[in-house]
N, C-alpha and C positions, 0 to 999 in steps of 0.2 A: 593427102593419103599417108598413112603410117608406113614406115619402112619395115616395121616389125611384124605386121599382121597381114600379109598379102592375100590369104584366103578370105579372111573376114572382110577386107576392103573390097574384094571382087564381089562377094555375096551381097554386101550392103549396096554397092552400085547397081547390081542387077535387081535387087529388091525394089529399088526406087526408080527403075527405068521405065516401068509401065509396059514392058514387053508382054505380048500375048503368048502364053506358055503352051505351045503345041508339042510338049515333050513330057516325059515322066518326071516326077510322080503324079499320080492321078488327082491329087487335091488342087493342083494348078496354082498353088500359092495362096489359096483362099483360107482365111483364118478359121480354124475349127478348134484347135487347142492352144495356139499361140505362136508356134514357130514355123508354121507351114511356108510363110513367105521367104524363109531362109533355107528351106529344104530343097536343094536342087540336085541335078545329076550332071553327068559329064558333057555339058554343052560346050560350044566353042568358047575358048578362053578360060574354062574352069579346070583344065588339066585332067590328068588321069592318074590315080594313085600308083598303079603298078607299072606305068611307063612315064613317070612324071618328068616333065621338062620345063614346066611353067610355074604357076603360083604355088602348087604343092611342093615341087622341088625346091623352090626358094624358101618356103616355110620350114621344110625339113632341114635345109641347110642352116637356117637361123637357129633352130633347136640344137643341131649338131654342134654349132659354135658354143652355145651355152654350156653343153655337157662335156665338151672337149673330146668328142668322138671323131673317128674317121668318117663315119656315116651313121645317121640316125634315120630310121624308117618309122612312119606312122602306121599304127594298126587301129582300125575302128571295130575290131572284134576282140578287144582285150588282150591281155598277156597270153591267153590261150593260143591265139594266132602267132604271137611273137615267139613263144616257146617252141611251137612246131617248126617255125621258120629257122630258129637257131639249130635245131636238130637236123633239119633239111639241108642247111648250109654245110654242116659237118659231113653229112653223108655224100652230098653232091660233089664236094671238093676233095674226097679221098683220092690218094694217088694210086692205090692198088685196088684190086677187085675183091678183097677179103670182106667178110662181114663187119659191119660197123659195131663197135663196142664202146659203151659209155659207162663210167663209174658214177654212182650216185648214192647218197644216203636214202633211207626209206621215207623221209618226210617230203617227198616230191608231190606236186599237185597232179591231179588226174590228167591234166593236159599233157604232161610229160609222158605218161603211160600211153595216152592216145597217139601221141606223136611217134613213139617207139613202135606201136602197133602198125600204124599206117606206113612207116618207113622201114619196117622189119629190122629194127635195131635191137641188139642184145644189150642187156644191162647186167653189170656186176655190182651187187649192193655192198655198200660200205657199212659195216656194223661196228658198234662200240660196246664197251663193257659197262656203260652207264645205265642205271635203272631209269625208267621213264614212267610217267603217269599219263602220258598221252601220245598221240600219233604225230603231233606237230613238231616235236623237238627231235633233233638228230644228234646233238652233242658232238658233231664232227670236229676234230682237231687237226692241226698240221701233222702231228706225229701219227695219229690214226690214219690219215690219208697216205702218209709216207710208207707206212707198213703195208697198207693194202696195195699200193702201186708196186712195191718191191716184190710182192708175191704173185703179181699178175703173170700169166703164161705168155701173154702178148701185150704190147703197149696199147693202151686204150686210145681211142680217137678223141676223147674229151672227158673231163671231169665236170660234173654238174651238181651244183648245190643250191639250196634255198636259204637266202638270208636277206632281210629278216624273215623269221618264220611267222606263222599266224599268231603266236602268242607274244611276239616282240623280242624273242631271243635273236642274237646276232652272232654269226660265225666270225672267226678271225680271217677275213677274206684276204688281207694283205699277206699273212704268212702262208695261207693255203695256196695263194697264187705263186709264191716263191717255190713251194714244193712242186707245183705243177710245172713250172718253168725248168726246174732241175731235172725233170723227167721228160721234158719236151712235149708236154701234153697241154692243150688249151683248156682254160677254165671258163665255163659258162655259169652264169649266176641268174637264178630267178629272184630278181629284186622287186617283185611286183608291189610289195608294201613300202618300198623305199625310194620312190621317185624324188622325194624332197631331200634325200641325204646329201646330194651335191651341194646344197645351199646352206648347210650349217656353218658355224664359225670355222670349223675344220671339217672339210668334206669327208664323209664316210661312204661315198658312192663307190660301188664296185669298180667302175672304170678307173677311178683314182687309186684303188687298192690293188690294181694289177689284173683285173678280169679281162678276158679277151672278147667276150660278148656278154651282154646282160639285157634283161627285159625289165621295164618299169611300167606298172599300171598307173599311169598319170592320174586316172580318175579316182584312185583310192585316197590320195592325200592332196592333190592339186585341184584347182578349179576347172575341171574337165568333165564332160558328160560321160556317163557310164559306157564303157567299151573303149575309151581312149587309152592307147598304150604306145610305148616306145620300144623299139629294138635298137640298141646301141652296139656298134662294132668299133672296137678300140683301134687307135692309131697303131701302125706297124703290123696290122693284121695282114694275112695273105691277100693279094689283090684278087684272087679268085673268090674270096668271101664277098668282097665289095661288088664284084661283077655279077655274082649269081643271086644276091640277096633279094632283089625285087621279084625276079622270076620265081624264086623259091617261095616267097611269101604268097604269090598269086596262086600257087598250086593248092593251097589250103583255104583260100579266102573267097568271099563273095565277089563277083564282078560288079556289084553295086555298093561300094563303100559309102557310109553315111557322111554327107557333107556337113551335117550338123556337128557330128563328132570331130571331123577334121577341123572345122572352124573353131571348135573349143580348144583343140590342141594348139592351133595357130594363135588364138587369143592368149592362151596361157603363156606362150613364148613372149608376147608383148608384156604381159603382167610381170613376168620374171625380170624384164628389163625396166620395170617401172614401179619398184617398191615391194613386190611380193617376197623377194628374198629377205628383206628386213622383217617382214611379217612372219615368215617361217622361223627365223631365229628367235623372235619374241615368243612365238608359240611354244617352241621347245623349252624355253625358260619357264613359261607358264605351266606347262605339263609337269616339269620337275617340281615346281612349287606346290602344285595340287597333290602330287604323289607324296611329298613330305607331309602335307596337311592330313591326308588320309592315313598315313602311317601313325601320325600323332593321335589320330582318333581311334587307333587300334585295328586298322585294316591293313592286311599285308598286300603291298603292291610291288610290281616290278616295272621298271622303266628302262630296260636296256636299249630298246628302240625309242628315240626321243619323242615321237609323237603318239606313243601308245601307252595306255594305262591298263595293266592287267592285274585284276584284283583276285586274290585267293582267299575266300571267306570261310574256310573250314573251321578255323579256330574260334570263329564267332557263331558256329552252329548252323551254317548254311552251306548248301551246295551252290555251285556257280549258277545253275539253272534257277534255283530258288531266289538267289539274290537278283538275278536279271528280272524276275517277276516283281520283286519289291521295287526295283528301279522303274519299271513300267508304271507302277502305281503313282510314281512321282513324275510321270511324263518324260521319262528318259529311256531311249531305246539304245541298246548296246549293239556292237558289231557281231559278237559271238558269245555263247556261253556253253559250258558243258558241266560235268560233275564237279570239276575242280576249280574252274575260274570263270571270270567275266572279262571280256576284252572290250575296251573302249578306245576307238580310234579318233584322234583329234586332228584338227587342221587350223590354219589361220582364220578360217571362217566360222569357227566356234567363238561365240562372244563371251564376255565376262559373266553374263547371266547363266549361260550353259554350265560353266564351272561352279558357280555359286549353287545352282540347283543340285549338282552332283554332290558337292560337299554337304549341303544341308540334308539331302536324302540319306546319305550314309551316316551322318551325325544323328539323325532321327531314328535310324533303324535299330530296333532293340536287339542287342546281342544275346544269343542263347548259349546254353552250355553245349560245347562241342560233343557230337556223338561219334562213337568209334566208326571208322570208315573201313568197309570191307575191301574196297578196291585199293590194294597196296601197289606201290610202284613195281613194275615188272620189267624184265629184259625182253626186248623184241626178239621173237624167235627167228632164227635164220631159215630163210625159205628153202624148201626142197623143190628145185626147179626141174620140171619133167619135160617141158617143151618150150619153144619160143613164145613170146607174148602174142605175136601175130598168128602163129599156128593155132594156139589155144583159142584166140578170140574168134577165129573163123571156122572152128570145129562145131559140129552139131552139139547142142547143149540142152539142158533142161534145168528148171528151178526146183530146188529141194530145200527142206528145212535144214538149218545148219547142223542139227544133231545127226542128220542122215548123210552129211557131207564128209564125214571122217574118212580119210584115205582117198577121196576123190580129187580131181584136178579142177582148179578154178577156171572158168571160161570168160568171165567178165570182171572188170575192176570193181571192187567192193569199197565204196566210200561212204563216209559220214559227211553230209553236206549241211552247212559248211563244217570243216575246212577243206573238204574234197581231197583229203590225203588218203590214198588207198590203204586198206588194212591187208588185203590179199590181192594178188595180181594174177592175170591170166597166165596159165602154165605152171602155177605153183600148187603143190599138194597141200591139202587142208588137214591139219592135225588138231589135237586137243587144245593146244595153246592158242592157236588161231581161233578156234571156236569160242574159247573163253573171251577173247578180245572182241570178237564180233558181237557177242551178247552184251558186253559192257557198253557198246555203242548202239544197243537196241536194234541190231540187225539179226533177223531170225530166218531169213531165206537167202539163198545164194545160188547163182548159176554155175553148174558144173558140167564138164564134158560127159 
């Protein structure tokens, strides 16, 4: 048996045991789609995710060793669950009875808003003076954060940032963490797109850059089933964080976590100890080479995040959505597109043929004369907060056309999916600037109090 994959080893042994399964799930291991024989529940010896003392605890410990954390928790409900758990830990471990306050830029995922709603957390938004052409980018800088912290009436309980963002931009986590430490405020990082950053030639993982907690969506870039995520707690964190983490996660989670997903997280740990790290580094080099080739072919690409290609096709006469349709004609499906760009996420499991197909497709795409773009970069309007997120969310509400929402208070997070970054948040007053952005993302109805 492998020392690196205890969950997989247990499931394989059980799969081959011939035991009559008088336990859930209802398929009883009979093959219908292919994985049923490995889909089990919390039977004797299989451990329990939220009170782990056996094979799951050992697997999490092995993953923690790889990432260099004090504690790593598995989530089978994606980084959505891990984000809510981070916020829950901060609230649970407060030393006083005051309201919990978190600082964050506006490019947070909806899961952050949902967590603040459920936990009744107040948010002070960090704004910059940089123009943006989309919701995903925050442009937060260490100086920007320092200025915001200095102006706070009370010391916040945490700073929360998203890096990398959906388009592949990366914040200066190392310097931002130093600012946080100088103010005595913990730094939480939504690193959902960057689980692999630990394994580059030089680690760019938030834990190694000074973050106190971070979440990784392992399934986004590593060989893990959809929904597999990590919550990492840094070394030297308060002992209360470590003690409360599992119980806090169980507050938001299903009591029936998927063993298929846990087994894939477990197996990924084994792969990382058996050559996957070399493949990640080779993939980062390949993505850089492809970006150079596409630039030489006349396409604007950005590769701040090493395993992501973001193509901005405006100068060649296309919107991002139009170029995504062109790529589909060449049997290429992108991760995301909008008016401005196409996002292509890569991993070591993309083969040479995938990259060749992409290069050939863009080489064969006829460039058109660029048309004037009406949607110019804009400054994100500073929200007029009229009530807390939780109070607004649970208030009576109704759906109205956005043109009828002027002056009203938002009741539900309004997101464009993907990237699930809220345009307007419960408790905020809707004005003309917000209405303009809503229409830009083809959102024409909104829930208001």
